[in-house]
SEDRENLUM-689910 format. One record per residue (C-alpha): residue number from 1; residue in one letter; x, y, z. Coordinates in steps of 0.001 Angstrom, whole numbers. Layout:
BEGIN
<bavo=NUM	nukol=A	px=X	py=Y	pz=Z>
...
end
This chain:
BEGIN
<bavo=1	nukol=M	px=11935	py=26998	pz=4054>
<bavo=2	nukol=E	px=14096	py=23890	pz=4281>
<bavo=3	nukol=L	px=12906	py=20831	pz=2423>
<bavo=4	nukol=D	px=13508	py=18549	pz=5410>
<bavo=5	nukol=L	px=10646	py=20252	pz=7268>
<bavo=6	nukol=F	px=8223	py=19218	pz=4537>
<bavo=7	nukol=I	px=9692	py=15740	pz=4646>
<bavo=8	nukol=R	px=9185	py=15660	pz=8417>
<bavo=9	nukol=Y	px=5608	py=16979	pz=8285>
<bavo=10	nukol=G	px=4703	py=15319	pz=4999>
<bavo=11	nukol=P	px=3026	py=12264	pz=6586>
<bavo=12	nukol=A	px=916	py=14512	pz=8842>
<bavo=13	nukol=L	px=-142	py=16662	pz=5888>
<bavo=14	nukol=L	px=-1038	py=13609	pz=3813>
<bavo=15	nukol=S	px=-2964	py=12199	pz=6769>
<bavo=16	nukol=G	px=-4852	py=15486	pz=7093>
<bavo=17	nukol=F	px=-5585	py=15431	pz=3373>
<bavo=18	nukol=G	px=-6993	py=11924	pz=3758>
<bavo=19	nukol=V	px=-9232	py=13060	pz=6625>
<bavo=20	nukol=T	px=-10383	py=16016	pz=4526>
<bavo=21	nukol=I	px=-11330	py=13715	pz=1648>
<bavo=22	nukol=L	px=-13085	py=11306	pz=4021>
<bavo=23	nukol=C	px=-15179	py=14021	pz=5693>
<bavo=24	nukol=W	px=-15949	py=15625	pz=2349>
<bavo=25	nukol=L	px=-16975	py=12414	pz=585>
<bavo=26	nukol=V	px=-19046	py=10900	pz=3398>
<bavo=27	nukol=G	px=-20656	py=14210	pz=4336>
<bavo=28	nukol=S	px=-21340	py=15258	pz=745>
<bavo=29	nukol=I	px=-22771	py=11899	pz=-354>
<bavo=30	nukol=G	px=-24880	py=11746	pz=2817>
<bavo=31	nukol=G	px=-26140	py=15271	pz=2147>
<bavo=32	nukol=L	px=-26820	py=14347	pz=-1486>
<bavo=33	nukol=V	px=-28941	py=11343	pz=-509>
<bavo=34	nukol=L	px=-30792	py=13248	pz=2211>
<bavo=35	nukol=G	px=-31324	py=16198	pz=-121>
<bavo=36	nukol=F	px=-32809	py=13938	pz=-2792>
<bavo=37	nukol=L	px=-35178	py=12375	pz=-259>
<bavo=38	nukol=L	px=-36225	py=15827	pz=952>
<bavo=39	nukol=A	px=-36879	py=16964	pz=-2625>
<bavo=40	nukol=C	px=-38974	py=13864	pz=-3334>
<bavo=41	nukol=L	px=-40977	py=14234	pz=-132>
<bavo=42	nukol=Y	px=-41490	py=17928	pz=-817>
<bavo=43	nukol=R	px=-42817	py=17205	pz=-4309>
<bavo=44	nukol=F	px=-44740	py=13974	pz=-3786>
<bavo=45	nukol=G	px=-45487	py=13995	pz=-42>
<bavo=46	nukol=P	px=-48373	py=15586	pz=1859>
<bavo=47	nukol=K	px=-48581	py=19345	pz=2031>
<bavo=48	nukol=A	px=-47962	py=19469	pz=5802>
<bavo=49	nukol=L	px=-44690	py=17573	pz=5352>
<bavo=50	nukol=G	px=-43748	py=19944	pz=2568>
<bavo=51	nukol=W	px=-44069	py=22885	pz=4941>
<bavo=52	nukol=L	px=-41819	py=21177	pz=7501>
<bavo=53	nukol=I	px=-39205	py=20525	pz=4823>
<bavo=54	nukol=Y	px=-39463	py=24136	pz=3668>
<bavo=55	nukol=I	px=-38830	py=25392	pz=7214>
<bavo=56	nukol=Y	px=-35863	py=23024	pz=7633>
<bavo=57	nukol=V	px=-34338	py=24159	pz=4326>
<bavo=58	nukol=E	px=-34719	py=27839	pz=5144>
<bavo=59	nukol=I	px=-33260	py=27494	pz=8667>
<bavo=60	nukol=I	px=-30183	py=25562	pz=7539>
<bavo=61	nukol=R	px=-29553	py=27771	pz=4513>
<bavo=62	nukol=G	px=-30020	py=30880	pz=6620>
<bavo=63	nukol=T	px=-27373	py=30080	pz=9241>
<bavo=64	nukol=P	px=-23568	py=29778	pz=8822>
<bavo=65	nukol=F	px=-21997	py=26337	pz=8711>
<bavo=66	nukol=M	px=-19652	py=27149	pz=11610>
<bavo=67	nukol=I	px=-22557	py=27992	pz=13910>
<bavo=68	nukol=Q	px=-24307	py=24744	pz=12992>
<bavo=69	nukol=L	px=-21094	py=22845	pz=13730>
<bavo=70	nukol=F	px=-20701	py=24546	pz=17105>
<bavo=71	nukol=I	px=-24317	py=23839	pz=18065>
<bavo=72	nukol=L	px=-24020	py=20191	pz=17098>
<bavo=73	nukol=Y	px=-20642	py=19563	pz=18735>
<bavo=74	nukol=Y	px=-20892	py=21704	pz=21875>
<bavo=75	nukol=G	px=-24663	py=21749	pz=22306>
<bavo=76	nukol=G	px=-25266	py=18090	pz=21522>
<bavo=77	nukol=P	px=-24210	py=16822	pz=24983>
<bavo=78	nukol=Y	px=-26982	py=18910	pz=26576>
<bavo=79	nukol=V	px=-29548	py=16696	pz=24818>
<bavo=80	nukol=G	px=-27593	py=13472	pz=25178>
<bavo=81	nukol=L	px=-25876	py=13602	pz=21777>
<bavo=82	nukol=V	px=-22155	py=13144	pz=22448>
<bavo=83	nukol=L	px=-20098	py=13048	pz=19259>
<bavo=84	nukol=S	px=-16405	py=12869	pz=18496>
<bavo=85	nukol=P	px=-14979	py=15757	pz=16420>
<bavo=86	nukol=M	px=-14965	py=13539	pz=13315>
<bavo=87	nukol=Q	px=-18555	py=12377	pz=13846>
<bavo=88	nukol=A	px=-19747	py=15926	pz=14489>
<bavo=89	nukol=G	px=-17933	py=17159	pz=11388>
<bavo=90	nukol=I	px=-19433	py=14540	pz=9076>
<bavo=91	nukol=L	px=-22938	py=14853	pz=10533>
<bavo=92	nukol=S	px=-22836	py=18637	pz=10302>
<bavo=93	nukol=F	px=-21739	py=18311	pz=6675>
<bavo=94	nukol=I	px=-24738	py=16101	pz=5937>
<bavo=95	nukol=I	px=-27117	py=18526	pz=7640>
<bavo=96	nukol=Y	px=-25552	py=21585	pz=6011>
<bavo=97	nukol=G	px=-25443	py=20164	pz=2494>
<bavo=98	nukol=S	px=-28852	py=18501	pz=2331>
<bavo=99	nukol=P	px=-30982	py=21692	pz=1881>
<bavo=100	nukol=Y	px=-28786	py=22913	pz=-979>
<bavo=101	nukol=F	px=-28880	py=19543	pz=-2698>
<bavo=102	nukol=S	px=-32623	py=19467	pz=-2114>
<bavo=103	nukol=E	px=-33081	py=22787	pz=-3880>
<bavo=104	nukol=I	px=-30958	py=21633	pz=-6810>
<bavo=105	nukol=F	px=-33080	py=18524	pz=-7210>
<bavo=106	nukol=R	px=-36272	py=20528	pz=-6776>
<bavo=107	nukol=S	px=-35222	py=22809	pz=-9637>
<bavo=108	nukol=G	px=-34533	py=19695	pz=-11697>
<bavo=109	nukol=F	px=-38040	py=18411	pz=-10979>
<bavo=110	nukol=N	px=-39518	py=21729	pz=-12027>
<bavo=111	nukol=A	px=-37573	py=21655	pz=-15314>
<bavo=112	nukol=I	px=-39592	py=18674	pz=-16537>
<bavo=113	nukol=P	px=-42569	py=19748	pz=-18704>
<bavo=114	nukol=K	px=-45808	py=19178	pz=-16829>
<bavo=115	nukol=G	px=-47422	py=17801	pz=-19967>
<bavo=116	nukol=Q	px=-45157	py=14756	pz=-19883>
<bavo=117	nukol=I	px=-46095	py=13981	pz=-16296>
<bavo=118	nukol=E	px=-49803	py=14476	pz=-16943>
<bavo=119	nukol=A	px=-49599	py=12217	pz=-19999>
<bavo=120	nukol=A	px=-47857	py=9525	pz=-17937>
<bavo=121	nukol=R	px=-50583	py=9700	pz=-15305>
<bavo=122	nukol=C	px=-53244	py=9429	pz=-17994>
<bavo=123	nukol=V	px=-51820	py=6121	pz=-19195>
<bavo=124	nukol=G	px=-51823	py=4784	pz=-15628>
<bavo=125	nukol=L	px=-48169	py=5063	pz=-14587>
<bavo=126	nukol=S	px=-47569	py=5234	pz=-10843>
<bavo=127	nukol=E	px=-45745	py=8168	pz=-9288>
<bavo=128	nukol=R	px=-42743	py=5921	pz=-8678>
<bavo=129	nukol=R	px=-42524	py=4862	pz=-12335>
<bavo=130	nukol=I	px=-43003	py=8461	pz=-13447>
<bavo=131	nukol=L	px=-40072	py=9436	pz=-11235>
<bavo=132	nukol=M	px=-37791	py=6616	pz=-12414>
<bavo=133	nukol=R	px=-38717	py=6576	pz=-16121>
<bavo=134	nukol=I	px=-39486	py=10205	pz=-16952>
<bavo=135	nukol=I	px=-38253	py=12685	pz=-14353>
<bavo=136	nukol=L	px=-34865	py=11322	pz=-13263>
<bavo=137	nukol=P	px=-33384	py=10649	pz=-16730>
<bavo=138	nukol=Q	px=-34267	py=14144	pz=-17927>
<bavo=139	nukol=M	px=-33217	py=16035	pz=-14809>
<bavo=140	nukol=L	px=-29691	py=14566	pz=-14776>
<bavo=141	nukol=V	px=-28308	py=17014	pz=-17347>
<bavo=142	nukol=P	px=-29597	py=20309	pz=-15869>
<bavo=143	nukol=T	px=-28622	py=19291	pz=-12325>
<bavo=144	nukol=T	px=-25134	py=17851	pz=-12956>
<bavo=145	nukol=A	px=-23387	py=21228	pz=-13222>
<bavo=146	nukol=P	px=-25008	py=22719	pz=-10069>
<bavo=147	nukol=L	px=-24296	py=19516	pz=-8153>
<bavo=148	nukol=T	px=-20654	py=19590	pz=-9232>
<bavo=149	nukol=N	px=-20379	py=23250	pz=-8258>
<bavo=150	nukol=F	px=-21760	py=22585	pz=-4788>
<bavo=151	nukol=F	px=-19465	py=19590	pz=-4326>
<bavo=152	nukol=I	px=-16579	py=21980	pz=-5061>
<bavo=153	nukol=I	px=-17895	py=24470	pz=-2507>
<bavo=154	nukol=L	px=-18054	py=21714	pz=99>
<bavo=155	nukol=T	px=-14411	py=20780	pz=-490>
<bavo=156	nukol=K	px=-13397	py=24187	pz=848>
<bavo=157	nukol=E	px=-15929	py=24147	pz=3682>
<bavo=158	nukol=T	px=-14000	py=21214	pz=5200>
<bavo=159	nukol=A	px=-11460	py=23747	pz=6469>
<bavo=160	nukol=I	px=-14013	py=24904	pz=9067>
<bavo=161	nukol=L	px=-13874	py=21473	pz=10729>
<bavo=162	nukol=S	px=-10484	py=22410	pz=12196>
<bavo=163	nukol=V	px=-12226	py=24633	pz=14761>
<bavo=164	nukol=V	px=-13499	py=21521	pz=16572>
<bavo=165	nukol=T	px=-10079	py=19809	pz=16290>
<bavo=166	nukol=V	px=-10895	py=17493	pz=13406>
<bavo=167	nukol=P	px=-7373	py=16533	pz=12218>
<bavo=168	nukol=E	px=-8029	py=17543	pz=8635>
<bavo=169	nukol=L	px=-5686	py=19375	pz=6273>
<bavo=170	nukol=L	px=-5990	py=22902	pz=7690>
<bavo=171	nukol=Y	px=-5569	py=21614	pz=11251>
<bavo=172	nukol=E	px=-2334	py=19812	pz=10336>
<bavo=173	nukol=T	px=-1093	py=22835	pz=8388>
<bavo=174	nukol=Q	px=-1719	py=25141	pz=11351>
<bavo=175	nukol=T	px=131	py=22704	pz=13606>
<bavo=176	nukol=M	px=3084	py=22686	pz=11233>
<bavo=177	nukol=A	px=3112	py=26490	pz=10989>
<bavo=178	nukol=A	px=2941	py=26909	pz=14779>
<bavo=179	nukol=E	px=5766	py=24455	pz=15436>
<bavo=180	nukol=T	px=8105	py=25717	pz=12696>
<bavo=181	nukol=F	px=7225	py=29452	pz=12804>
<bavo=182	nukol=T	px=6730	py=29441	pz=9031>
<bavo=183	nukol=F	px=3418	py=30402	pz=7531>
<bavo=184	nukol=V	px=3678	py=31257	pz=3835>
<bavo=185	nukol=E	px=5044	py=27934	pz=2584>
<bavo=186	nukol=P	px=2718	py=25648	pz=4579>
<bavo=187	nukol=F	px=-347	py=27553	pz=3449>
<bavo=188	nukol=L	px=849	py=27553	pz=-145>
<bavo=189	nukol=V	px=1039	py=23765	pz=97>
<bavo=190	nukol=L	px=-2437	py=23804	pz=1679>
<bavo=191	nukol=S	px=-3760	py=25777	pz=-1294>
<bavo=192	nukol=L	px=-2165	py=23283	pz=-3673>
<bavo=193	nukol=F	px=-3931	py=20367	pz=-1952>
<bavo=194	nukol=Y	px=-7305	py=22102	pz=-2229>
<bavo=195	nukol=W	px=-6619	py=23060	pz=-5836>
<bavo=196	nukol=V	px=-5930	py=19426	pz=-6742>
<bavo=197	nukol=L	px=-9151	py=18350	pz=-5008>
<bavo=198	nukol=V	px=-11209	py=21014	pz=-6781>
<bavo=199	nukol=I	px=-9719	py=20227	pz=-10193>
<bavo=200	nukol=G	px=-10372	py=16516	pz=-9675>
<bavo=201	nukol=T	px=-13975	py=17164	pz=-8672>
<bavo=202	nukol=S	px=-14520	py=19432	pz=-11658>
<bavo=203	nukol=W	px=-13057	py=16815	pz=-14021>
<bavo=204	nukol=V	px=-15331	py=14082	pz=-12649>
<bavo=205	nukol=G	px=-18349	py=16374	pz=-12977>
<bavo=206	nukol=E	px=-17519	py=17155	pz=-16601>
<bavo=207	nukol=R	px=-17132	py=13463	pz=-17417>
<bavo=208	nukol=V	px=-20471	py=12623	pz=-15784>
<bavo=209	nukol=E	px=-22229	py=15452	pz=-17622>
<bavo=210	nukol=A	px=-20752	py=14394	pz=-20961>
<bavo=211	nukol=R	px=-21709	py=10751	pz=-20405>
<bavo=212	nukol=V	px=-25292	py=11592	pz=-19394>
<bavo=213	nukol=T	px=-25670	py=13923	pz=-22373>
<bavo=214	nukol=R	px=-24484	py=11238	pz=-24805>
<bavo=215	nukol=H	px=-26824	py=8707	pz=-23212>
<bavo=216	nukol=L	px=-29870	py=10963	pz=-23602>
<bavo=217	nukol=R	px=-28973	py=11793	pz=-27190>
<bavo=218	nukol=R	px=-28663	py=8081	pz=-27974>
<bavo=219	nukol=V	px=-32031	py=7395	pz=-26363>
end
């Protein structure tokens, strides 16, 4: 394939890569925050709320991301929820990721010895202080690797957003391939973009895990 084609479509590919990163970051961080709230409510909230969270987690985890995206984007207008492709993509990412993040945090909560929590309650610490002073610092290490792994999975799930015309990396690559009648080279470049994103995410996760581990050892 001639180099001038990549030069011509380079800005579009870089723009698509930027959209991919934007959707991934906003959707993943939103899902992380929502997942943490769900895990806290499931553990510390009333039992009835815990059952509702359990049902939500099982429904979202039990259905494919593409179907959730279709329902949100095409079915939303029937209930008055009209979203742009970008808004639907980010919101669907938040909804899709939150149950998985919630389960990761829930496993982190369960990794804390119950004796420590009972001892903290005996000395009069509130549930909030128990969470901030005892549970969170200790659950950072066992949850960092699973969180990093799921962040990596979400980087590749962004490709599905192209089905609702979000101008992300795969969408721009398909446009380039259709207009130039070349397919191998554009998708090799697409793979390279995703590889760079995955390697970067993995590196950040390793640095965070190493820093948290050193902090706990020092403490």
